[in-house]
N, CA, C and O atoms as CSV, one atom per row, in Angstrom:
chain,resi,resn,atom,element,x,y,z
A,1,MET,N,N,99.400,95.239,131.783
A,1,MET,CA,C,99.409,96.770,132.366
A,1,MET,C,C,98.268,97.338,130.534
A,1,MET,O,O,98.432,97.202,129.322
A,2,PHE,N,N,97.036,98.065,131.616
A,2,PHE,CA,C,95.811,98.314,131.480
A,2,PHE,C,C,96.556,99.583,129.819
A,2,PHE,O,O,95.603,99.959,129.137
A,3,SER,N,N,97.771,100.053,129.354
A,3,SER,CA,C,97.831,100.572,128.410
A,3,SER,C,C,98.863,100.184,127.192
A,3,SER,O,O,99.240,100.722,126.151
A,4,ASP,N,N,99.051,99.251,127.721
A,4,ASP,CA,C,99.523,97.950,126.718
A,4,ASP,C,C,98.560,97.566,125.819
A,4,ASP,O,O,98.538,97.511,124.589
A,5,ALA,N,N,97.584,97.252,126.885
A,5,ALA,CA,C,96.386,96.414,125.806
A,5,ALA,C,C,95.994,97.439,125.124
A,5,ALA,O,O,95.949,97.515,123.896
A,6,ARG,N,N,95.544,98.689,126.313
A,6,ARG,CA,C,94.501,99.652,125.339
A,6,ARG,C,C,95.736,99.649,123.445
A,6,ARG,O,O,95.364,99.339,122.313
A,7,ARG,N,N,96.806,100.012,123.805
A,7,ARG,CA,C,97.632,100.573,122.572
A,7,ARG,C,C,97.659,99.224,121.856
A,7,ARG,O,O,97.591,99.302,120.630
A,8,GLU,N,N,97.732,98.199,122.301
A,8,GLU,CA,C,97.187,96.786,121.705
A,8,GLU,C,C,96.002,96.458,120.399
A,8,GLU,O,O,96.034,96.077,119.229
A,9,TRP,N,N,94.624,97.014,121.769
A,9,TRP,CA,C,93.501,96.888,120.761
A,9,TRP,C,C,93.771,98.387,119.697
A,9,TRP,O,O,93.942,98.079,118.518
A,10,ARG,N,N,93.813,99.626,119.933
A,10,ARG,CA,C,94.393,100.751,118.773
A,10,ARG,C,C,94.911,100.419,117.451
A,10,ARG,O,O,94.269,100.326,116.405
A,11,ASP,N,N,96.307,100.235,117.662
A,11,ASP,CA,C,96.899,99.292,116.521
A,11,ASP,C,C,96.247,98.310,115.434
A,11,ASP,O,O,96.157,98.331,114.206
A,12,CYS,N,N,95.781,97.331,116.578
A,12,CYS,CA,C,95.347,96.313,115.617
A,12,CYS,C,C,94.026,97.111,115.366
A,12,CYS,O,O,94.121,97.434,114.182
A,13,TYR,N,N,92.954,97.556,115.803
A,13,TYR,CA,C,91.627,98.510,115.026
A,13,TYR,C,C,92.031,99.676,113.883
A,13,TYR,O,O,91.224,100.369,113.264
A,14,LEU,N,N,93.226,99.703,113.791
A,14,LEU,CA,C,94.219,101.193,113.091
A,14,LEU,C,C,93.882,100.563,111.777
A,14,LEU,O,O,93.154,100.937,110.857
A,15,ALA,N,N,95.050,98.887,112.058
A,15,ALA,CA,C,94.497,98.085,110.728
A,15,ALA,C,C,94.097,96.845,109.921
A,15,ALA,O,O,94.412,96.112,108.983
A,16,THR,N,N,92.946,97.146,111.158
A,16,THR,CA,C,91.877,95.999,110.542
A,16,THR,C,C,89.898,96.402,110.672
A,16,THR,O,O,88.951,95.713,110.295
A,17,ARG,N,N,89.908,97.352,111.146
A,17,ARG,CA,C,88.934,97.412,111.714
A,17,ARG,C,C,87.489,97.319,111.964
A,17,ARG,O,O,86.450,97.871,111.602
A,18,GLU,N,N,88.019,96.052,113.011
A,18,GLU,CA,C,87.040,94.834,113.377
A,18,GLU,C,C,88.289,94.675,114.995
A,18,GLU,O,O,89.370,94.222,115.372
A,19,ALA,N,N,87.073,95.444,115.415
A,19,ALA,CA,C,86.256,96.038,116.983
A,19,ALA,C,C,86.969,94.604,117.715
A,19,ALA,O,O,88.107,94.151,117.843
A,20,GLU,N,N,85.704,94.240,118.064
A,20,GLU,CA,C,85.826,92.616,117.988
A,20,GLU,C,C,86.759,91.661,118.274
A,20,GLU,O,O,87.158,90.876,119.134
A,21,ARG,N,N,86.937,92.102,117.103
A,21,ARG,CA,C,88.800,90.755,116.671
A,21,ARG,C,C,89.783,91.338,117.989
A,21,ARG,O,O,90.323,90.699,118.892
A,22,CYS,N,N,89.778,92.782,117.710
A,22,CYS,CA,C,90.978,92.864,118.423
A,22,CYS,C,C,90.583,92.331,119.719
A,22,CYS,O,O,91.253,91.359,120.069
A,23,ALA,N,N,89.311,92.859,120.840
A,23,ALA,CA,C,89.202,93.443,121.746
A,23,ALA,C,C,89.690,91.768,122.175
A,23,ALA,O,O,90.453,91.582,123.123
A,24,GLU,N,N,89.256,90.861,121.522
A,24,GLU,CA,C,89.494,89.145,122.069
A,24,GLU,C,C,91.105,89.367,121.653
A,24,GLU,O,O,91.700,88.710,122.506
A,25,ARG,N,N,91.882,89.836,120.961
A,25,ARG,CA,C,93.006,90.382,120.595
A,25,ARG,C,C,94.234,90.492,121.797
A,25,ARG,O,O,95.159,89.789,122.205
A,26,ALA,N,N,93.642,91.820,122.087
A,26,ALA,CA,C,94.356,92.692,123.384
A,26,ALA,C,C,93.388,91.975,124.735
A,26,ALA,O,O,93.617,92.493,125.828
A,27,GLN,N,N,92.688,91.214,124.724
A,27,GLN,CA,C,91.866,90.550,125.715
A,27,GLN,C,C,91.554,92.321,126.449
A,27,GLN,O,O,92.456,92.846,127.102
A,28,MET,N,N,90.816,92.725,126.324
A,28,MET,CA,C,90.475,94.090,126.339
A,28,MET,C,C,89.291,94.845,125.847
A,28,MET,O,O,89.437,95.152,124.664
A,29,GLN,N,N,87.847,95.361,126.510
A,29,GLN,CA,C,87.043,95.749,125.375
A,29,GLN,C,C,87.238,97.189,125.719
A,29,GLN,O,O,87.386,97.474,126.908
A,30,VAL,N,N,87.256,98.177,124.766
A,30,VAL,CA,C,87.717,99.229,125.234
A,30,VAL,C,C,86.201,99.769,125.065
A,30,VAL,O,O,86.396,100.981,124.971
A,31,TRP,N,N,85.110,99.616,124.993
A,31,TRP,CA,C,83.660,99.944,124.935
A,31,TRP,C,C,82.864,99.719,126.145
A,31,TRP,O,O,83.265,98.898,126.970
A,32,VAL,N,N,81.836,100.332,126.322
A,32,VAL,CA,C,80.330,99.088,127.803
A,32,VAL,C,C,79.895,98.647,127.304
A,32,VAL,O,O,79.648,99.135,126.202
A,33,GLY,N,N,79.498,97.598,127.564
A,33,GLY,CA,C,78.572,96.715,127.336
A,33,GLY,C,C,78.790,96.504,125.943
A,33,GLY,O,O,79.852,96.885,125.451
A,34,PRO,N,N,77.975,95.978,125.286
A,34,PRO,CA,C,78.190,95.084,123.686
A,34,PRO,C,C,78.007,95.943,122.889
A,34,PRO,O,O,77.297,96.947,122.830
A,35,PHE,N,N,79.503,94.933,121.578
A,35,PHE,CA,C,79.093,96.248,121.139
A,35,PHE,C,C,78.435,96.051,120.232
A,35,PHE,O,O,78.512,94.952,119.682
A,36,ASP,N,N,77.380,97.239,119.657
A,36,ASP,CA,C,76.209,97.810,118.358
A,36,ASP,C,C,76.486,98.220,118.157
A,36,ASP,O,O,77.457,98.783,118.662
A,37,GLU,N,N,75.764,98.518,116.790
A,37,GLU,CA,C,75.438,99.472,115.855
A,37,GLU,C,C,76.237,101.307,116.660
A,37,GLU,O,O,77.206,101.966,116.283
A,38,GLY,N,N,75.088,101.571,118.011
A,38,GLY,CA,C,76.022,102.639,118.445
A,38,GLY,C,C,76.814,102.841,118.148
A,38,GLY,O,O,77.063,103.799,117.417
A,39,VAL,N,N,77.912,101.716,118.734
A,39,VAL,CA,C,79.607,101.606,119.054
A,39,VAL,C,C,80.535,102.208,117.910
A,39,VAL,O,O,81.245,103.208,117.811
A,40,ARG,N,N,80.078,100.751,116.799
A,40,ARG,CA,C,80.236,101.611,115.208
A,40,ARG,C,C,79.926,102.677,114.968
A,40,ARG,O,O,80.853,103.362,114.534
A,41,ALA,N,N,78.496,103.418,115.106
A,41,ALA,CA,C,78.322,104.390,114.191
A,41,ALA,C,C,79.506,106.152,115.191
A,41,ALA,O,O,79.849,107.265,114.793
A,42,GLN,N,N,79.711,105.218,116.788
A,42,GLN,CA,C,80.513,106.318,117.148
A,42,GLN,C,C,82.473,106.146,116.650
A,42,GLN,O,O,83.277,107.051,116.872
A,43,LEU,N,N,82.923,104.541,115.852
A,43,LEU,CA,C,83.783,104.428,115.695
A,43,LEU,C,C,84.175,105.567,114.156
A,43,LEU,O,O,85.018,106.394,113.811
A,44,ASP,N,N,83.052,104.976,113.683
A,44,ASP,CA,C,82.977,105.572,111.977
A,44,ASP,C,C,83.306,107.457,112.073
A,44,ASP,O,O,84.159,108.106,111.468
A,45,TYR,N,N,82.035,108.029,113.287
A,45,TYR,CA,C,82.091,108.845,113.145
A,45,TYR,C,C,82.987,109.602,113.662
A,45,TYR,O,O,83.126,110.804,113.436
A,46,LEU,N,N,83.816,108.736,114.581
A,46,LEU,CA,C,84.998,109.408,114.920
A,46,LEU,C,C,87.055,109.664,113.729
A,46,LEU,O,O,88.176,110.044,114.066
A,47,GLU,N,N,86.602,109.310,112.764
A,47,GLU,CA,C,87.111,108.566,111.859
A,47,GLU,C,C,87.317,109.434,111.298
A,47,GLU,O,O,88.381,110.039,111.159
A,48,ARG,N,N,85.266,109.837,110.451
A,48,ARG,CA,C,85.035,109.912,109.460
A,48,ARG,C,C,86.339,112.243,109.643
A,48,ARG,O,O,86.780,113.022,108.798
A,49,ASN,N,N,86.321,112.228,111.019
A,49,ASN,CA,C,86.460,113.488,111.600
A,49,ASN,C,C,88.103,113.770,112.111
A,49,ASN,O,O,88.853,114.714,112.360
A,50,ARG,N,N,88.101,112.131,112.078
A,50,ARG,CA,C,90.187,113.046,112.447
A,50,ARG,C,C,90.249,112.205,114.422
A,50,ARG,O,O,91.111,111.858,115.229
A,51,LEU,N,N,89.049,112.242,114.346
A,51,LEU,CA,C,89.953,112.580,115.855
A,51,LEU,C,C,90.306,110.728,117.149
A,51,LEU,O,O,90.411,109.523,116.918
A,52,SER,N,N,90.355,111.650,118.440
A,52,SER,CA,C,91.078,110.545,119.265
A,52,SER,C,C,91.919,109.002,118.460
A,52,SER,O,O,93.117,108.882,118.714
A,53,LEU,N,N,91.615,108.500,118.038
A,53,LEU,CA,C,92.508,106.543,118.048
A,53,LEU,C,C,92.990,107.137,115.871
A,53,LEU,O,O,93.587,106.578,114.950
A,54,PHE,N,N,92.311,108.418,116.035
A,54,PHE,CA,C,92.602,108.823,113.863
A,54,PHE,C,C,93.257,110.021,114.183
A,54,PHE,O,O,93.406,110.844,113.279
A,55,ARG,N,N,93.710,110.286,115.408
A,55,ARG,CA,C,94.040,111.631,114.587
A,55,ARG,C,C,95.468,111.906,113.945
A,55,ARG,O,O,95.916,112.756,113.175
A,56,SER,N,N,95.910,110.947,114.524
A,56,SER,CA,C,97.408,111.024,113.922
A,56,SER,C,C,97.404,109.803,112.171
A,56,SER,O,O,98.127,109.727,111.178
A,57,ALA,N,N,95.925,108.951,112.753
A,57,ALA,CA,C,95.670,107.570,111.623
A,57,ALA,C,C,96.259,108.955,110.047
A,57,ALA,O,O,96.040,110.157,109.896
A,58,GLU,N,N,97.138,107.763,109.091
A,58,GLU,CA,C,96.674,108.667,107.753
A,58,GLU,C,C,96.601,107.841,107.007
A,58,GLU,O,O,96.273,108.086,105.845
């Protein structure tokens, strides 16, 4: 299921901060196009501001 894959990617990313490895593990890419510095910057922004998947992360 799509939501299961998203959840697996999120849990993996919160634990490792390795987006590409987590995409392979979940067999799902949560960004459009190649993983690049723009995607990394977006993830860093979300984490810094405790948004989206980082909202409830400790």
